[in-house]
C-alpha positions as CSV (number, residue, x, y, z in Angstrom):
1,M,97.7,87.4,126.1
2,S,99.0,89.7,123.5
3,T,98.5,93.5,123.5
4,I,96.2,93.1,120.5
5,Q,94.1,90.4,122.2
6,Q,93.9,92.5,125.4
7,L,92.6,95.5,123.4
8,F,89.8,93.5,121.8
9,E,89.0,91.8,125.1
10,H,88.1,95.2,126.7
11,K,87.0,97.1,123.6
12,K,84.7,95.3,121.2
13,K,83.5,98.2,119.0
14,D,84.8,101.5,117.6
15,V,88.5,100.4,117.6
16,L,90.6,103.0,115.8
17,N,93.8,101.9,114.0
18,V,95.7,104.8,112.5
19,Y,98.4,104.4,109.9
20,C,101.5,106.5,109.7
21,T,104.6,106.2,107.6
22,A,107.9,105.7,109.5
23,G,110.2,108.6,108.8
24,Y,107.5,110.9,107.7
25,P,107.2,113.9,107.7
26,Y,110.8,113.9,109.0
27,L,113.2,111.1,109.6
28,H,113.2,111.4,113.4
29,S,109.5,112.2,113.7
30,T,108.4,108.5,113.9
31,T,108.2,108.2,117.7
32,E,106.7,111.8,118.0
33,V,103.9,110.8,115.7
34,M,103.3,107.6,117.5
35,K,103.1,109.3,120.9
36,A,100.7,111.9,119.5
37,L,98.4,109.2,118.2
38,Q,98.4,107.3,121.5
39,D,97.8,110.4,123.5
40,N,94.9,111.5,121.4
41,G,92.8,108.4,121.2
42,A,94.2,105.9,118.7
43,D,93.8,102.3,119.8
44,I,96.4,100.8,117.4
45,I,99.3,102.3,115.6
46,E,99.9,100.8,112.1
47,L,103.4,101.9,111.2
48,G,104.2,101.8,107.5
49,M,107.7,100.7,106.4
50,P,108.4,102.9,103.3
51,Y,109.0,101.1,100.0
52,S,109.5,102.4,96.5
53,D,106.8,100.3,94.9
54,P,103.9,100.0,97.4
55,L,101.2,98.2,95.4
56,A,98.3,98.6,97.8
57,D,98.9,102.3,98.5
58,G,97.4,105.3,96.9
59,E,99.2,108.5,95.8
60,V,99.2,110.2,99.2
61,I,100.8,107.3,101.1
62,Q,103.1,106.6,98.1
63,A,104.3,110.2,98.3
64,S,104.9,109.9,102.1
65,S,106.9,106.7,101.5
66,S,109.0,108.5,98.9
67,I,109.7,111.4,101.3
68,A,110.6,109.0,104.1
69,L,113.0,107.1,101.8
70,Q,114.6,110.4,100.8
71,N,114.8,111.3,104.5
72,G,116.9,108.2,104.9
73,M,114.4,105.7,106.5
74,T,115.3,102.1,106.3
75,I,114.1,99.0,108.2
76,E,117.3,99.0,110.2
77,T,116.9,102.7,111.1
78,L,113.3,102.1,112.0
79,F,114.2,99.3,114.5
80,E,116.9,101.6,115.9
81,Q,114.2,104.3,116.4
82,L,111.9,101.8,118.1
83,K,114.4,100.2,120.5
84,D,113.0,102.1,123.5
85,I,109.5,102.6,122.2
86,R,107.8,100.5,124.9
87,T,108.9,102.9,127.6
88,T,106.3,105.4,126.1
89,I,103.9,103.5,123.8
90,H,101.6,101.0,125.4
91,I,99.0,100.4,122.7
92,P,99.5,97.7,120.0
93,I,102.0,98.5,117.2
94,I,101.6,96.9,113.8
95,L,104.3,97.1,111.1
96,M,102.9,97.3,107.6
97,G,105.1,96.8,104.6
98,Y,106.1,94.7,101.5
99,M,108.1,91.6,101.0
100,N,111.0,92.9,99.0
101,P,112.7,95.1,101.6
102,V,111.8,92.6,104.4
103,L,113.4,89.7,102.4
104,Q,116.5,91.9,101.7
105,F,116.7,92.6,105.4
106,G,116.2,88.9,106.2
107,M,112.9,87.4,107.3
108,E,114.2,85.8,110.4
109,K,116.3,88.8,111.4
110,F,113.2,91.0,110.8
111,C,110.9,88.9,113.0
112,T,113.5,88.7,115.8
113,A,114.1,92.5,115.7
114,A,110.4,93.3,115.6
115,H,109.8,91.1,118.7
116,A,112.8,92.6,120.5
117,V,111.4,96.2,120.2
118,G,107.9,95.2,121.2
119,V,106.0,95.1,117.8
120,D,102.7,93.1,118.1
121,G,101.7,92.4,114.6
122,I,102.8,92.4,110.9
123,I,100.9,93.2,107.7
124,L,102.6,92.1,104.4
125,P,99.9,92.4,101.7
126,D,102.1,90.7,99.0
127,L,103.0,87.6,101.1
128,P,100.8,84.8,99.7
129,M,98.8,82.8,102.2
130,Y,100.4,79.5,101.0
131,E,104.0,80.8,101.5
132,Y,103.0,82.2,105.0
133,E,101.6,78.9,106.0
134,T,104.3,76.7,104.7
135,M,107.4,78.8,105.1
136,Y,107.1,81.7,107.5
137,K,104.3,81.0,110.1
138,P,106.7,79.3,112.6
139,L,108.9,82.4,112.6
140,F,106.0,84.7,113.3
141,D,104.7,82.4,116.0
142,K,108.1,82.0,117.6
143,N,108.4,85.8,117.9
144,D,104.8,86.4,119.2
145,L,104.0,88.4,116.0
146,K,100.4,88.3,115.0
147,F,100.1,88.1,111.2
148,I,97.2,90.1,109.7
149,F,95.7,89.2,106.3
150,L,93.6,91.4,104.1
151,V,90.3,90.3,102.6
152,T,88.2,92.2,100.0
153,P,84.6,92.1,98.8
154,E,85.7,89.6,96.2
155,T,87.4,87.2,98.6
156,S,85.5,83.9,98.7
157,E,83.8,82.7,101.9
158,E,86.1,79.6,101.9
159,R,89.2,81.7,101.7
160,I,88.0,84.1,104.4
161,K,87.4,81.1,106.7
162,K,90.9,79.8,105.9
163,I,92.4,83.2,106.7
164,D,90.5,83.3,109.9
165,A,91.9,79.9,110.9
166,L,95.5,81.1,110.1
167,C,95.2,84.6,111.3
168,S,95.8,86.1,114.7
169,G,95.2,89.6,115.9
170,F,92.5,90.8,113.5
171,I,91.4,90.6,109.9
172,Y,91.9,93.7,107.7
173,A,88.7,94.0,105.6
174,V,89.6,96.2,102.6
175,S,86.4,98.1,101.8
176,S,86.9,97.9,98.0
177,S,89.4,96.4,95.6
178,S,91.4,99.6,95.0
179,T,94.3,101.4,96.5
180,T,94.2,103.4,99.8
181,G,92.8,106.9,99.7
182,K,90.2,106.3,96.9
183,N,86.9,107.9,97.8
184,K,84.8,104.8,97.4
185,A,81.5,104.9,99.3
186,I,81.8,103.0,102.5
187,E,78.0,103.2,102.8
188,G,77.7,101.1,99.6
189,Q,79.6,98.2,101.2
190,E,77.1,97.3,104.0
191,E,76.2,93.9,102.4
192,Y,79.9,93.0,102.4
193,F,80.3,94.0,106.1
194,K,77.1,92.2,107.0
195,K,78.4,89.0,105.3
196,L,81.6,89.2,107.3
197,Q,79.6,89.7,110.5
198,Q,77.4,86.7,109.7
199,L,80.4,84.4,109.2
200,N,81.0,84.6,113.0
201,L,84.8,84.7,112.6
202,N,87.1,84.0,115.5
203,N,89.2,87.2,114.7
204,P,88.0,90.8,115.1
205,I,87.5,92.7,111.9
206,L,88.8,96.2,111.1
207,V,87.8,98.0,107.9
208,G,90.3,100.0,105.9
209,F,90.5,102.0,102.6
210,G,88.2,105.0,102.3
211,I,87.9,105.8,106.1
212,K,88.5,109.5,106.3
213,D,86.1,111.2,108.8
214,K,83.6,110.6,111.6
215,A,80.9,109.6,109.2
216,T,82.9,106.9,107.4
217,F,84.4,105.7,110.6
218,T,80.9,105.3,112.2
219,S,79.6,103.6,109.1
220,A,82.5,101.1,109.0
221,C,82.1,100.3,112.7
222,K,78.4,99.6,112.4
223,Y,79.0,95.9,111.5
224,T,82.7,95.4,112.4
225,N,85.0,96.0,115.4
226,G,86.5,99.2,114.1
227,A,88.3,100.9,111.3
228,I,91.7,102.0,109.9
229,I,92.5,105.5,108.8
230,G,95.7,106.2,106.8
231,T,95.5,108.6,103.9
232,A,93.5,111.3,105.7
233,Y,96.0,111.4,108.6
234,I,99.0,111.5,106.3
235,K,97.4,114.5,104.5
236,A,96.9,116.2,107.8
237,L,100.6,115.8,108.6
238,E,101.7,117.1,105.2
239,N,101.9,120.7,106.1
240,S,102.0,120.4,109.9
241,A,104.1,122.8,111.9
242,N,103.1,121.0,115.1
243,I,102.7,117.2,115.0
244,S,101.1,116.9,118.4
245,Q,98.5,119.7,117.8
246,T,97.7,118.5,114.2
247,T,97.2,114.9,115.5
248,K,95.0,116.1,118.3
249,E,92.8,118.2,116.0
250,F,92.6,115.4,113.4
251,L,91.6,112.6,115.8
252,N,89.1,115.0,117.5
253,T,87.3,115.2,114.1
254,I,87.0,111.4,114.1
255,L,86.3,110.6,117.7
256,G,85.0,113.9,119.1
């Protein structure tokens, strides 16, 4: 059983996935940030691979990607940083990124390297479902990498069920069809969350986009298994003099 499956086996509700950008705020702070997240209550770490044109990301995460790239972060550097990560990090690790840099690195090489360092799952929002199913699924399966798809309020029931059949790990339910960090009202999406709940999907559901505090986290968790926080945490790290302390204080506002 994978680390992700183990997590959802023993924790059905209020699962907290926190996004951080690899190489941000400093090139070599990646593992420090990950350790701080694990130590202070995060259930999953979603590690963003910085890219110059991240379509699904809002201004804050885009800015963190730009800084990480300026710091010298690359996919190769990231795998080098993660080579001993499983000696300290025991919760699921998801890599989130975009197809262009992954294809430049080499998809097979990427999957092999991700597996070698102990990555559990992959999110590539711009990988079409058809291409995943017909070209890349065997590679992900061979390397025990759970592939996580995004759904939105506009995704048809038929497509959601197709994704659920293809998916493994969890389904990323985007709260609104916008970019990350937009202050859309989570509370106004209850019908959408209820619809997902009533589909009785095989995979757990985590809600992302617009989760920024205890109230939005609680609201998102009401009908789903948990939520994903990104922009609010990146903002907290922006002017941090102490990553561990900042992370502790931030997660305490969500979970405390």
